[in-house]
C-alpha atoms as an extended CHARMM CRD file, in Angstrom:
* protein
*
       101  EXT
         1         1  MET       CA              9.1710000000       -4.2200000000        7.3930000000  PROA      1               0.0000000000
         2         2  CYS       CA              6.6490000000       -3.8210000000        4.1410000000  PROA      2               0.0000000000
         3         3  GLY       CA              3.3820000000       -2.5680000000        4.2360000000  PROA      3               0.0000000000
         4         4  ILE       CA              0.7230000000       -3.8220000000        1.8420000000  PROA      4               0.0000000000
         5         5  SER       CA             -2.6650000000       -1.3800000000        1.2110000000  PROA      5               0.0000000000
         6         6  GLY       CA             -6.1510000000       -1.6880000000       -0.8130000000  PROA      6               0.0000000000
         7         7  SER       CA             -9.0960000000       -0.2990000000       -1.3490000000  PROA      7               0.0000000000
         8         8  SER       CA            -11.3320000000        0.7200000000       -4.0810000000  PROA      8               0.0000000000
         9         9  SER       CA            -10.7790000000        3.3880000000       -3.2930000000  PROA      9               0.0000000000
        10        10  PHE       CA             -7.3950000000        5.0110000000       -4.6890000000  PROA      10              0.0000000000
        11        11  ASP       CA             -7.9840000000        8.4120000000       -2.2800000000  PROA      11              0.0000000000
        12        12  LYS       CA             -8.5230000000        5.7270000000        0.6610000000  PROA      12              0.0000000000
        13        13  ALA       CA             -5.5640000000        3.3820000000       -1.1850000000  PROA      13              0.0000000000
        14        14  TRP       CA             -3.3320000000        6.0660000000       -0.7630000000  PROA      14              0.0000000000
        15        15  ASP       CA             -3.5090000000        7.2100000000        2.6630000000  PROA      15              0.0000000000
        16        16  LEU       CA             -2.9670000000        3.7650000000        3.6450000000  PROA      16              0.0000000000
        17        17  TYR       CA              0.3120000000        2.8640000000        1.5950000000  PROA      17              0.0000000000
        18        18  GLU       CA              1.1870000000        6.6640000000        2.8660000000  PROA      18              0.0000000000
        19        19  LEU       CA              1.1650000000        5.4460000000        6.5230000000  PROA      19              0.0000000000
        20        20  ASN       CA              3.2990000000        2.2270000000        5.4450000000  PROA      20              0.0000000000
        21        21  LEU       CA              6.3780000000        3.9590000000        4.0710000000  PROA      21              0.0000000000
        22        22  LYS       CA              6.9120000000        4.7140000000        8.1860000000  PROA      22              0.0000000000
        23        23  ARG       CA              7.4850000000        1.2730000000        8.1120000000  PROA      23              0.0000000000
        24        24  GLY       CA             10.6990000000        1.7540000000        5.1160000000  PROA      24              0.0000000000
        25        25  TYR       CA             10.6570000000        2.3310000000        1.4280000000  PROA      25              0.0000000000
        26        26  PHE       CA             13.1620000000        0.8970000000       -0.3570000000  PROA      26              0.0000000000
        27        27  SER       CA             10.5080000000       -0.7080000000       -3.5990000000  PROA      27              0.0000000000
        28        28  SER       CA              7.2410000000        0.3310000000       -3.9860000000  PROA      28              0.0000000000
        29        29  GLY       CA              4.1530000000       -1.7910000000       -6.3840000000  PROA      29              0.0000000000
        30        30  PHE       CA              0.9130000000       -0.6480000000       -7.6650000000  PROA      30              0.0000000000
        31        31  LEU       CA             -1.8940000000       -2.6470000000       -8.9250000000  PROA      31              0.0000000000
        32        32  ALA       CA             -5.4200000000       -1.0490000000      -10.6880000000  PROA      32              0.0000000000
        33        33  PHE       CA             -7.8350000000       -2.8090000000      -11.8330000000  PROA      33              0.0000000000
        34        34  ASP       CA            -11.3630000000       -2.5190000000      -13.7890000000  PROA      34              0.0000000000
        35        35  GLU       CA            -14.2810000000       -4.8330000000      -14.9860000000  PROA      35              0.0000000000
        36        36  LYS       CA            -13.2660000000       -5.7410000000      -17.5830000000  PROA      36              0.0000000000
        37        37  ASP       CA             -9.3520000000       -7.1060000000      -16.3180000000  PROA      37              0.0000000000
        38        38  ASN       CA             -7.2680000000       -4.7760000000      -17.9370000000  PROA      38              0.0000000000
        39        39  VAL       CA             -4.6030000000       -3.8090000000      -15.0390000000  PROA      39              0.0000000000
        40        40  VAL       CA             -2.1260000000       -1.3780000000      -14.8370000000  PROA      40              0.0000000000
        41        41  LEU       CA              0.5910000000       -2.4840000000      -12.4540000000  PROA      41              0.0000000000
        42        42  LYS       CA              4.2190000000       -0.3010000000      -11.8760000000  PROA      42              0.0000000000
        43        43  ARG       CA              7.1130000000       -1.0930000000       -9.2780000000  PROA      43              0.0000000000
        44        44  GLN       CA              9.7810000000        0.7800000000       -8.7490000000  PROA      44              0.0000000000
        45        45  LYS       CA             12.6780000000        2.1940000000       -6.0990000000  PROA      45              0.0000000000
        46        46  GLY       CA             11.6660000000        4.5660000000       -3.8160000000  PROA      46              0.0000000000
        47        47  CYS       CA              8.1990000000        5.3220000000       -3.2090000000  PROA      47              0.0000000000
        48        48  PHE       CA              5.6030000000        6.9870000000       -5.6760000000  PROA      48              0.0000000000
        49        49  GLU       CA              4.1600000000        9.9540000000       -6.2180000000  PROA      49              0.0000000000
        50        50  LYS       CA              0.3730000000       10.3930000000       -6.2720000000  PROA      50              0.0000000000
        51        51  GLU       CA             -0.1340000000       12.7040000000       -8.3690000000  PROA      51              0.0000000000
        52        52  GLN       CA              1.9370000000       10.6890000000      -10.8990000000  PROA      52              0.0000000000
        53        53  ILE       CA             -0.2180000000        7.0690000000       -9.6170000000  PROA      53              0.0000000000
        54        54  ARG       CA             -3.2360000000        8.4980000000      -10.1890000000  PROA      54              0.0000000000
        55        55  GLU       CA             -2.8070000000        9.9210000000      -13.5650000000  PROA      55              0.0000000000
        56        56  GLU       CA             -1.2040000000        6.6470000000      -14.5100000000  PROA      56              0.0000000000
        57        57  ILE       CA             -4.0790000000        4.2610000000      -14.3660000000  PROA      57              0.0000000000
        58        58  PHE       CA             -6.8230000000        6.4060000000      -15.2280000000  PROA      58              0.0000000000
        59        59  SER       CA             -5.2380000000        6.7890000000      -19.0250000000  PROA      59              0.0000000000
        60        60  ASN       CA             -4.2930000000        2.5650000000      -19.1790000000  PROA      60              0.0000000000
        61        61  LEU       CA             -7.0840000000        1.2280000000      -18.1210000000  PROA      61              0.0000000000
        62        62  THR       CA            -10.5950000000        1.5190000000      -20.5910000000  PROA      62              0.0000000000
        63        63  THR       CA            -13.1850000000        2.0600000000      -17.7370000000  PROA      63              0.0000000000
        64        64  THR       CA            -13.6860000000        2.8860000000      -14.2650000000  PROA      64              0.0000000000
        65        65  PRO       CA            -11.0510000000        0.7970000000      -11.2470000000  PROA      65              0.0000000000
        66        66  GLU       CA            -12.2240000000       -1.1240000000       -9.2840000000  PROA      66              0.0000000000
        67        67  TYR       CA             -9.5780000000       -2.0340000000       -6.7810000000  PROA      67              0.0000000000
        68        68  PHE       CA             -6.8420000000       -0.1870000000       -5.9450000000  PROA      68              0.0000000000
        69        69  LEU       CA             -3.2290000000       -2.2230000000       -4.3660000000  PROA      69              0.0000000000
        70        70  PHE       CA              0.2440000000       -0.8480000000       -3.0970000000  PROA      70              0.0000000000
        71        71  HSD       CA              3.0970000000       -3.1580000000       -1.3770000000  PROA      71              0.0000000000
        72        72  SER       CA              5.6760000000       -1.0270000000        0.4730000000  PROA      72              0.0000000000
        73        73  ARG       CA              9.5360000000       -2.4690000000        0.5220000000  PROA      73              0.0000000000
        74        74  ALA       CA             11.9410000000       -2.2110000000        3.0240000000  PROA      74              0.0000000000
        75        75  PRO       CA             13.9190000000       -5.5780000000        3.4080000000  PROA      75              0.0000000000
        76        76  THR       CA             15.7000000000       -7.2250000000        5.8620000000  PROA      76              0.0000000000
        77        77  ASN       CA             19.2460000000       -6.5400000000        4.2710000000  PROA      77              0.0000000000
        78        78  SER       CA             19.8570000000       -3.2120000000        2.4070000000  PROA      78              0.0000000000
        79        79  LYS       CA             22.4040000000       -4.7090000000        0.3100000000  PROA      79              0.0000000000
        80        80  GLN       CA             20.1880000000       -6.7530000000       -2.2640000000  PROA      80              0.0000000000
        81        81  PRO       CA             19.8500000000       -4.6170000000       -5.2000000000  PROA      81              0.0000000000
        82        82  PHE       CA             17.1910000000       -3.1200000000       -6.5390000000  PROA      82              0.0000000000
        83        83  THR       CA             15.1550000000       -4.9100000000       -9.8480000000  PROA      83              0.0000000000
        84        84  THR       CA             11.5110000000       -5.4530000000      -11.1290000000  PROA      84              0.0000000000
        85        85  ASP       CA             11.8480000000       -9.4300000000       -9.9840000000  PROA      85              0.0000000000
        86        86  ASN       CA             12.1440000000       -8.4420000000       -6.1020000000  PROA      86              0.0000000000
        87        87  CYS       CA              9.6340000000       -6.3670000000       -5.9930000000  PROA      87              0.0000000000
        88        88  HSD       CA              5.6100000000       -6.4530000000       -5.7810000000  PROA      88              0.0000000000
        89        89  PRO       CA              2.7200000000       -6.6510000000       -6.5620000000  PROA      89              0.0000000000
        90        90  PHE       CA              3.8250000000      -10.0170000000       -8.8080000000  PROA      90              0.0000000000
        91        91  ASN       CA              2.3430000000      -11.9340000000      -11.6830000000  PROA      91              0.0000000000
        92        92  PHE       CA              2.2660000000      -15.2550000000      -11.1950000000  PROA      92              0.0000000000
        93        93  ASP       CA             -0.0100000000      -17.4880000000      -14.5460000000  PROA      93              0.0000000000
        94        94  CYS       CA             -3.4860000000      -15.4550000000      -13.9470000000  PROA      94              0.0000000000
        95        95  PHE       CA             -2.3910000000      -13.5180000000      -10.3260000000  PROA      95              0.0000000000
        96        96  TYR       CA             -1.1680000000      -11.4980000000       -8.7850000000  PROA      96              0.0000000000
        97        97  VAL       CA              0.9050000000      -11.8400000000       -5.6390000000  PROA      97              0.0000000000
        98        98  ALA       CA              2.0500000000       -9.3460000000       -2.7210000000  PROA      98              0.0000000000
        99        99  HSD       CA              2.8510000000      -10.7650000000        0.6740000000  PROA      99              0.0000000000
       100       100  ASN       CA              4.7100000000       -9.7080000000        3.4670000000  PROA      100             0.0000000000
       101       101  GLY       CA              7.2440000000      -11.5050000000        4.7480000000  PROA      101             0.0000000000
């Protein structure tokens, strides 16, 4: 079962992400954006490391981040291979999407 968490505070979004990991963590996705609409997007197999993600965000955005979104994925079919194409959030036109189910 997947989990989605988000907040305008990195620490709050992270705390919620960690709580969602109890639901499963086949893969994880992350999105942050700043007031200039710059985006940091990362998707990987397994879980994130907090300080590594924090560093990646704050070194890649030109201004203070406005929002943080995490997605943890636990597919119903564990035989499905990991690819970034089946990991959220994903980009569709001018939208970034994460869904649950």
